[in-house]
VMD Tcl script that draws the C-alpha trace (Angstrom):
set ca {
  {143.80 97.80 99.46}
  {147.02 99.08 99.58}
  {144.03 101.39 98.88}
  {146.43 103.88 100.46}
  {144.81 105.30 103.63}
  {142.83 102.59 103.37}
  {137.56 102.59 102.90}
  {105.13 98.03 97.71}
  {71.63 93.49 94.09}
  {73.05 90.57 93.49}
  {71.41 93.61 93.47}
  {69.79 95.33 90.57}
  {68.39 92.00 89.34}
  {65.99 92.95 92.12}
  {64.77 89.62 93.55}
  {67.81 87.64 92.56}
  {69.57 86.18 95.56}
  {72.38 83.75 96.11}
  {70.71 80.72 97.64}
  {73.06 77.91 96.81}
  {76.55 78.97 97.60}
  {75.79 81.34 100.44}
  {73.33 79.00 102.13}
  {75.75 76.13 101.84}
  {78.45 78.14 103.49}
  {76.21 79.10 106.40}
  {75.93 75.42 107.26}
  {79.69 75.06 107.56}
  {81.51 75.19 110.87}
  {81.89 78.80 111.98}
  {85.47 79.83 112.67}
  {86.51 82.73 114.83}
  {86.74 85.15 111.92}
  {83.25 84.14 110.80}
  {81.87 84.90 114.25}
  {83.37 88.34 114.29}
  {82.00 89.43 110.94}
  {78.55 87.99 111.71}
  {78.07 90.44 114.55}
  {75.34 92.98 114.04}
  {76.69 96.20 112.52}
  {76.21 98.77 115.26}
  {74.72 102.20 114.53}
  {77.94 103.87 115.64}
  {79.70 102.38 112.66}
  {77.84 104.76 110.36}
  {79.21 107.71 112.24}
  {82.80 106.93 111.41}
  {84.51 109.69 109.46}
  {84.30 109.19 105.70}
  {88.04 108.80 105.31}
  {91.30 110.60 105.78}
  {91.22 114.37 106.03}
  {92.52 116.06 102.93}
  {95.82 117.68 103.62}
  {97.08 120.70 101.77}
  {100.61 121.98 101.94}
  {102.02 125.31 100.95}
  {105.59 126.25 100.46}
  {106.13 129.40 102.43}
  {108.50 132.13 101.22}
  {111.12 130.80 103.57}
  {111.20 127.22 104.72}
  {108.05 126.66 106.80}
  {105.37 124.24 105.70}
  {101.98 123.79 107.22}
  {98.83 121.75 106.86}
  {95.28 122.95 107.19}
  {94.79 120.22 109.75}
  {98.17 120.20 111.42}
  {100.23 117.05 111.42}
  {97.47 114.92 109.99}
  {99.34 112.81 107.49}
  {98.67 109.10 108.00}
  {101.47 107.38 109.86}
  {103.73 104.95 108.10}
  {102.12 101.53 107.88}
  {98.55 102.70 107.39}
  {96.77 102.02 104.07}
  {97.96 104.20 101.22}
  {96.10 107.51 101.07}
  {95.18 107.10 97.40}
  {93.84 103.60 97.98}
  {91.63 104.72 100.87}
  {90.26 107.60 98.81}
  {89.61 105.19 95.94}
  {87.36 103.12 98.19}
  {85.68 106.26 99.60}
  {85.04 107.57 96.10}
  {83.29 104.37 95.06}
  {81.36 104.19 98.34}
  {79.76 107.57 97.61}
  {78.18 106.03 94.50}
  {76.47 103.24 96.40}
  {72.69 103.42 96.56}
  {71.85 102.93 100.20}
  {73.24 102.96 103.67}
  {73.56 99.18 103.97}
  {75.69 99.01 100.85}
  {77.91 101.79 102.13}
  {78.41 100.02 105.45}
  {79.18 96.73 103.70}
  {81.61 98.39 101.35}
  {83.44 100.19 104.13}
  {83.59 96.95 106.09}
  {85.30 95.27 103.15}
  {88.04 97.88 103.20}
  {88.95 96.91 106.77}
  {89.52 93.22 106.03}
  {93.10 92.00 105.63}
  {92.57 88.48 104.31}
  {90.43 86.67 101.74}
  {89.00 84.47 104.49}
  {87.57 87.51 106.26}
  {86.03 88.84 103.04}
  {84.44 85.51 102.11}
  {83.15 84.92 105.63}
  {81.59 88.38 105.65}
  {79.88 87.75 102.30}
  {78.34 84.56 103.67}
  {76.50 86.60 106.34}
  {74.69 88.83 103.80}
  {71.06 88.11 102.91}
  {71.52 89.70 99.48}
  {74.67 90.61 97.60}
  {74.43 93.90 95.68}
  {76.53 94.13 92.53}
  {78.55 97.00 93.96}
  {79.47 94.99 97.04}
  {80.31 91.98 94.88}
  {82.71 94.09 92.80}
  {84.22 95.59 95.93}
  {84.69 92.13 97.45}
  {86.39 90.88 94.29}
  {88.73 93.85 94.33}
  {89.55 93.44 98.01}
  {90.31 89.74 97.57}
  {92.65 90.51 94.67}
  {94.33 93.25 96.71}
  {95.05 91.15 99.79}
  {96.13 88.13 97.73}
  {98.54 90.05 95.52}
  {101.95 89.00 96.76}
  {105.11 89.99 94.93}
  {105.01 89.00 91.27}
  {102.24 86.42 91.73}
  {99.59 87.03 89.06}
  {97.11 84.26 89.85}
  {94.82 83.82 92.86}
  {95.48 80.76 95.03}
  {93.66 77.56 94.02}
  {91.68 77.44 97.27}
  {90.23 80.89 96.55}
  {89.36 80.08 92.93}
  {87.56 76.90 94.04}
  {85.69 78.60 96.89}
  {81.91 78.51 96.26}
  {81.38 82.07 97.55}
  {84.11 83.44 95.31}
  {82.69 81.60 92.30}
  {79.20 82.97 93.09}
  {80.61 86.52 93.17}
  {82.24 86.05 89.77}
  {79.10 84.43 88.33}
  {76.96 87.36 89.50}
  {79.20 89.96 87.86}
  {79.44 87.84 84.72}
  {75.71 87.09 84.36}
  {74.50 90.43 83.02}
  {77.19 93.16 82.89}
  {74.74 95.58 81.26}
  {72.97 95.96 84.64}
  {76.16 97.04 86.41}
  {76.61 100.70 87.25}
  {79.57 102.51 85.70}
  {81.41 102.56 89.01}
  {80.78 98.85 89.61}
  {81.99 97.96 86.11}
  {85.14 100.01 86.63}
  {85.81 98.43 90.03}
  {85.38 94.89 88.69}
  {87.78 95.54 85.82}
  {90.23 97.14 88.21}
  {90.14 94.02 90.37}
  {91.01 91.81 87.41}
  {94.17 93.85 86.75}
  {95.50 92.86 90.17}
  {95.19 89.07 89.83}
  {94.05 86.66 87.18}
  {90.77 84.84 87.75}
  {90.12 81.43 86.22}
  {91.21 81.73 82.54}
  {88.26 79.51 81.57}
  {85.85 82.11 82.97}
  {84.11 84.50 80.57}
  {84.04 87.26 83.21}
  {86.87 89.31 81.72}
  {85.72 89.14 78.07}
  {82.16 90.09 79.06}
  {83.29 93.05 81.19}
  {85.61 94.32 78.45}
  {82.85 93.98 75.84}
  {80.45 95.90 78.07}
  {83.05 98.60 78.59}
  {83.54 99.01 74.84}
  {79.76 99.16 74.34}
  {79.33 101.94 76.91}
  {82.13 104.01 75.42}
  {80.02 104.38 72.30}
  {76.60 104.83 73.84}
  {76.69 105.84 77.52}
  {78.05 108.99 79.09}
  {80.77 107.93 81.52}
  {82.05 110.20 84.27}
  {85.71 111.25 84.42}
  {86.63 108.97 87.31}
  {85.14 105.87 85.63}
  {86.87 106.73 82.36}
  {90.21 106.98 84.14}
  {89.83 103.64 85.91}
  {88.55 101.90 82.77}
  {91.38 103.34 80.68}
  {94.13 102.20 83.02}
  {92.50 98.79 83.53}
  {92.11 98.16 79.80}
  {95.76 99.00 79.16}
  {96.84 96.51 81.80}
  {94.46 93.83 80.52}
  {94.57 94.40 76.76}
  {97.64 96.54 76.15}
  {98.01 100.14 74.91}
  {97.01 99.21 71.34}
  {93.46 98.35 72.41}
  {91.07 100.53 70.38}
  {88.99 101.34 73.45}
  {92.04 102.92 75.13}
  {92.47 105.53 72.41}
  {88.74 106.25 72.59}
  {88.98 106.81 76.35}
  {91.96 109.15 75.96}
  {90.03 111.18 73.38}
  {87.00 111.38 75.70}
  {89.19 112.51 78.60}
  {90.82 115.18 76.46}
  {87.35 116.56 75.76}
  {86.61 116.94 79.47}
  {87.23 120.10 81.46}
  {90.33 119.53 83.59}
  {88.61 121.35 86.44}
  {86.36 118.28 86.75}
  {89.38 116.08 87.53}
  {90.29 115.24 91.10}
  {94.01 114.95 91.97}
  {93.65 111.15 91.81}
  {92.11 111.38 88.33}
  {94.93 113.65 87.13}
  {97.59 111.19 88.27}
  {95.67 108.27 86.76}
  {95.57 110.11 83.43}
  {99.34 110.64 83.65}
  {99.75 106.90 84.25}
  {97.53 106.10 81.24}
  {99.65 108.28 78.95}
  {102.79 106.85 80.54}
  {101.70 103.36 79.45}
  {101.22 104.58 75.84}
  {104.77 105.78 75.07}
  {104.43 105.40 71.31}
  {101.69 108.02 71.11}
  {103.15 110.64 73.46}
  {103.93 113.05 70.62}
  {100.27 112.93 69.51}
  {99.11 114.06 72.96}
  {101.85 116.60 73.77}
  {99.52 119.61 73.46}
  {97.15 117.98 75.96}
  {100.10 117.09 78.20}
  {101.12 120.74 78.22}
  {97.62 121.66 79.47}
  {97.83 118.93 82.09}
  {101.24 120.11 83.28}
  {99.91 123.62 83.75}
  {96.70 122.49 85.47}
  {98.57 120.09 87.75}
  {100.26 123.04 89.45}
  {96.91 123.66 91.17}
  {96.60 120.13 92.60}
  {100.15 119.52 93.85}
  {99.28 120.57 97.39}
  {96.54 117.90 97.50}
  {98.69 114.99 96.42}
  {99.46 112.15 98.79}
  {103.05 110.82 98.92}
  {102.11 107.91 96.66}
  {100.39 110.12 94.07}
  {103.30 112.57 94.09}
  {105.75 109.76 93.43}
  {103.57 108.44 90.59}
  {103.26 111.88 88.97}
  {107.02 112.43 89.03}
  {107.62 108.97 87.58}
  {105.16 109.66 84.75}
  {106.84 112.99 83.98}
  {110.15 111.14 83.62}
  {108.76 108.39 81.38}
  {106.94 110.99 79.26}
  {110.13 113.10 79.11}
  {108.34 116.29 80.14}
  {111.51 118.36 80.47}
  {109.48 121.48 79.64}
  {107.40 120.98 82.81}
  {110.09 122.31 85.16}
  {107.67 124.64 87.03}
  {105.64 121.55 87.94}
  {108.75 119.61 88.97}
  {109.94 122.51 91.12}
  {106.58 122.79 92.87}
  {106.48 119.03 93.40}
  {109.95 119.30 94.91}
  {108.83 121.98 97.36}
  {105.86 119.95 98.56}
  {107.85 116.70 98.64}
  {109.75 118.11 101.62}
  {106.74 117.60 103.87}
  {106.24 114.06 102.65}
  {109.76 112.67 103.07}
  {109.04 110.86 106.37}
  {105.91 109.31 104.82}
  {107.33 108.05 101.53}
  {107.84 104.32 101.29}
  {111.32 103.21 100.24}
  {110.15 102.66 96.68}
  {108.34 106.03 96.51}
  {111.35 107.92 97.84}
  {113.57 106.20 95.30}
  {111.26 107.22 92.45}
  {111.16 110.83 93.67}
  {114.96 111.00 93.80}
  {115.30 109.41 90.37}
  {112.96 112.06 88.95}
  {114.96 114.89 90.54}
  {118.16 113.41 89.13}
  {116.54 113.16 85.69}
  {115.30 116.75 85.70}
  {118.44 118.13 87.37}
  {116.41 119.53 90.27}
  {117.59 120.10 93.79}
  {116.18 122.10 96.68}
  {118.08 122.92 99.86}
  {114.98 122.37 102.00}
  {114.48 118.96 100.38}
  {118.12 118.09 101.02}
  {117.87 119.17 104.65}
  {114.73 117.05 105.15}
  {116.48 114.15 103.42}
  {119.38 114.46 105.86}
  {117.04 114.35 108.84}
  {115.30 111.24 107.41}
  {118.23 109.23 106.06}
  {120.76 109.65 108.86}
  {118.75 108.01 111.69}
  {117.14 105.36 109.47}
  {120.11 104.49 107.29}
  {120.55 100.96 108.61}
  {116.90 100.11 107.88}
  {116.57 101.67 104.42}
  {116.72 99.47 101.33}
  {120.12 99.31 99.58}
  {118.48 100.55 96.39}
  {117.20 103.67 98.15}
  {120.62 104.37 99.69}
  {122.35 104.07 96.31}
  {119.73 106.40 94.79}
  {120.26 108.92 97.61}
  {123.99 108.84 96.90}
  {123.33 109.19 93.17}
  {121.24 112.29 93.93}
  {124.03 113.82 96.02}
  {126.66 112.97 93.42}
  {124.76 114.20 90.38}
  {123.93 117.55 92.00}
  {127.31 117.92 93.77}
  {125.59 118.03 97.17}
  {128.21 117.64 99.88}
  {125.91 116.50 102.66}
  {128.09 115.14 105.42}
  {125.18 113.67 107.45}
  {124.06 111.63 104.44}
  {127.55 110.58 103.34}
  {128.58 109.61 106.87}
  {125.36 107.64 107.46}
  {125.66 105.74 104.17}
  {129.32 104.94 104.88}
  {128.33 103.56 108.28}
  {125.52 101.48 106.72}
  {128.00 99.96 104.26}
  {130.52 99.12 106.95}
  {127.85 97.49 109.13}
  {126.01 95.58 106.39}
  {128.20 95.28 103.26}
  {126.67 91.94 102.29}
  {123.23 93.44 101.55}
  {124.54 95.60 98.69}
  {124.88 94.32 95.13}
  {128.09 94.98 93.21}
  {126.52 97.78 91.15}
  {125.06 99.35 94.32}
  {128.49 99.31 95.95}
  {129.88 101.29 93.03}
  {126.97 103.75 93.25}
  {127.69 104.23 96.96}
  {131.41 104.88 96.56}
  {131.46 107.07 93.43}
  {129.99 110.20 95.12}
  {132.78 110.18 97.72}
  {135.30 110.64 94.91}
  {133.16 113.08 92.98}
  {132.67 115.23 96.11}
  {136.24 114.69 97.35}
  {135.06 113.64 100.80}
  {136.40 111.06 103.22}
  {133.95 109.97 105.94}
  {135.16 109.57 109.54}
  {135.21 105.79 109.17}
  {137.20 105.89 105.94}
  {139.65 103.24 107.07}
  {136.92 100.70 107.89}
  {134.98 101.64 104.75}
  {137.84 101.00 102.36}
  {139.01 97.90 104.18}
  {135.54 96.41 103.63}
  {135.65 97.56 100.01}
  {139.06 96.01 99.44}
  {137.90 92.66 100.83}
  {134.89 92.68 98.49}
  {137.10 93.55 95.52}
  {139.55 90.75 96.33}
  {136.70 88.25 96.56}
  {134.49 89.42 93.66}
  {136.93 91.20 91.30}
  {136.03 89.10 88.24}
  {132.28 89.40 88.99}
  {132.19 93.21 88.68}
  {131.08 94.56 85.28}
  {134.28 96.05 83.78}
  {133.02 99.63 83.46}
  {131.49 99.55 86.94}
  {134.80 98.33 88.36}
  {136.77 101.02 86.53}
  {134.48 103.79 87.80}
  {134.76 102.42 91.33}
  {138.58 102.30 91.35}
  {138.80 105.70 89.67}
  {136.58 107.19 92.40}
  {138.88 105.73 95.06}
  {141.93 107.39 93.50}
  {140.18 110.79 93.50}
  {140.16 110.78 97.32}
  {143.74 109.49 97.51}
  {142.80 105.92 98.33}
  {144.83 104.59 95.46}
  {143.93 101.03 94.34}
  {147.54 99.89 94.00}
  {146.73 96.21 94.52}
  {144.41 96.24 91.50}
  {146.31 98.40 88.99}
  {148.15 95.48 87.44}
  {144.83 93.76 86.77}
  {143.10 96.76 85.19}
  {146.11 97.56 82.97}
  {146.26 93.96 81.73}
  {145.23 93.14 78.11}
  {142.59 90.71 79.43}
  {140.76 93.41 81.44}
  {141.07 95.96 78.62}
  {139.52 93.44 76.22}
  {136.63 92.85 78.65}
  {136.25 96.62 79.02}
  {135.98 97.09 75.26}
  {133.51 94.21 74.84}
  {131.97 94.02 71.36}
  {132.62 97.67 70.58}
  {135.23 98.55 67.92}
  {137.07 100.81 70.36}
  {137.03 101.97 73.98}
  {134.86 104.96 74.80}
  {136.54 108.27 75.60}
  {135.44 108.36 79.25}
  {136.90 104.92 80.01}
  {140.18 105.89 78.35}
  {140.34 109.09 80.42}
  {139.72 107.15 83.66}
  {142.40 104.62 82.76}
  {144.83 107.43 82.01}
  {144.19 109.13 85.34}
  {144.77 105.86 87.17}
  {148.01 105.41 85.25}
  {149.17 108.92 86.15}
  {148.31 108.14 89.77}
  {150.63 105.15 89.65}
  {153.41 107.34 88.27}
  {153.00 110.48 90.36}
  {151.44 109.29 93.64}
  {152.66 105.71 93.93}
  {156.33 105.63 92.84}
  {156.72 102.27 94.58}
  {154.30 100.64 92.08}
  {156.39 98.48 89.75}
  {153.65 96.54 87.93}
  {152.47 96.72 84.30}
  {151.92 100.15 82.76}
  {149.02 101.32 80.63}
  {149.93 101.04 76.97}
  {150.39 104.39 75.23}
  {147.57 103.71 72.73}
  {145.08 103.70 75.62}
  {146.19 107.07 77.02}
  {144.33 110.31 76.18}
  {146.20 113.53 75.50}
  {143.74 115.77 77.35}
  {141.12 115.31 80.04}
  {139.18 118.33 78.75}
  {136.89 116.69 76.19}
  {133.26 117.32 75.17}
  {130.58 115.36 77.07}
  {133.08 113.21 78.98}
  {135.47 115.64 80.61}
  {136.99 114.57 83.92}
  {137.92 118.14 84.74}
  {135.71 120.34 86.87}
  {134.03 122.95 84.63}
  {135.37 126.48 85.06}
  {133.05 128.93 86.81}
  {132.28 131.30 83.95}
  {131.80 134.41 86.10}
  {135.06 133.79 87.94}
  {136.88 133.10 84.66}
  {135.52 136.31 83.15}
  {136.54 138.40 86.18}
  {140.08 137.00 86.17}
  {140.45 137.52 82.43}
  {139.28 141.17 82.65}
  {141.68 141.77 85.52}
  {144.61 140.32 83.60}
  {143.81 142.44 80.55}
  {143.76 145.55 82.74}
  {147.03 144.53 84.35}
  {148.95 143.42 81.26}
  {147.36 145.74 78.73}
  {146.14 143.23 76.14}
  {144.73 139.71 75.73}
  {147.72 138.55 73.71}
  {150.02 138.63 76.74}
  {148.48 135.60 78.43}
  {146.93 132.27 77.43}
  {144.05 130.19 78.82}
  {143.19 126.51 78.64}
  {146.80 125.49 78.45}
  {147.44 121.75 78.23}
  {150.12 120.50 80.60}
  {152.36 117.44 80.05}
  {150.15 115.59 82.51}
  {146.99 116.04 80.36}
  {145.35 118.57 82.68}
  {144.24 121.99 81.43}
  {145.18 125.19 83.24}
  {143.02 128.32 83.07}
}
mol new
graphics top color blue
foreach p $ca { graphics top sphere $p radius 0.5 }
foreach p [lrange $ca 0 end-1] q [lrange $ca 1 end] { graphics top cylinder $p $q radius 0.2 }
display resetview
């Protein structure tokens, strides 16, 4: 610019076996995956540990955190903690050792081909294993926004036999198996011509009225039914009522978070369940230390959606324990955690310090959305973290093309708000100027105004763009369909105009029309002035009264000719 200075049995039908599909598949050519899964399951396999060790964290009086098992969090890239525990939880309900081994084996497969090949080696297919296989196939085939399984999977004879078995007599399925099958169908659509989904939903509704379901099954069924039938499904309200009647002590941390997610997906009835939410918020304080990074992120997101601003003790405790999880959050999870802290106005110096240690070395590999959220967190809480600001500035200079226009604005605004110029300011604002010259008309008007206003706050005055933003065309775009410009936009325009008069006397372009200029920057809800520290203001006022003898001898909040307020 002349930016000056320019910067994620056959089972209980006892003798029923799959003869057709499975036998047919055994006669097919055996591929290398098939050979591996046909190997005899060795006895040592049963001795594997049942799953990840539960980790508990405590926030010490100072800043030290510890785990009962040391540094035993799963490394980045391993299966999500909550997902592994989900499989372990269901495995405990299986009837015999063979089923448990089969179910655990399913959890290790990473492709549908492996799952289907493994199923073809089984002499019998228990219902529980069939449901687990269906779920695993839906998990590994879920890619992006794709909602339907690939055609080759849907037409596979083994897959069709699995669906037929679960569909044949749902009343013989255990509660856990029914819940797992429904959960699988929320991940990917099966053949719409199949009656599997209607039969499972009907069986679920029947059991809600006649069979005692455990808490975990109720939670899974509730969430699955919302995803499959929507929050207005009558069975959903019944499940919520049943869960409210349960003792919260019977809920595992995973069940608690699932219940939050259920209520989160029923926003229109939040007020009806607020008393229960208050109990949940209080009880959840006791399970925070047992939450995995994923569950912690989900709980914070639910608290935001449910607008639980009265649950600050829970948010604060979640913030303390989030410190230990920062290296293990995925990009999306970290973004959700930061958004929740911004929403609740929470910040913690230990969290900020851990964020600095995580963001600075990994800045070039973090998603642009996460970086913009990190900057939004720093800006909203006035956190002048030089390691974070410097790292983000370097990431922008090195890879400006990966940021969207709105993300660019979110990156730059905190520099102005915090009045900080990074060491590479010249390169930063040169890159920014080039983007503005190329994409000026593509920026949303208010986003562009905020961006240029932020630049002027750190004395990188956008002289080359003032004529454009003071033009009637831009002002009309800025106003849009509204009857008048909002107060904040008018104040930002006025400050940019004053900059052109006071700081850039060489600017000879169009001026901002008088009708767009505000008389004072000190306005309710949209003030551009830094709020006065009340304790400091009170001390100065008392001192002046003592010195001068009375309050009438001095004034405060005096408006200057340049729209700023003194005192």
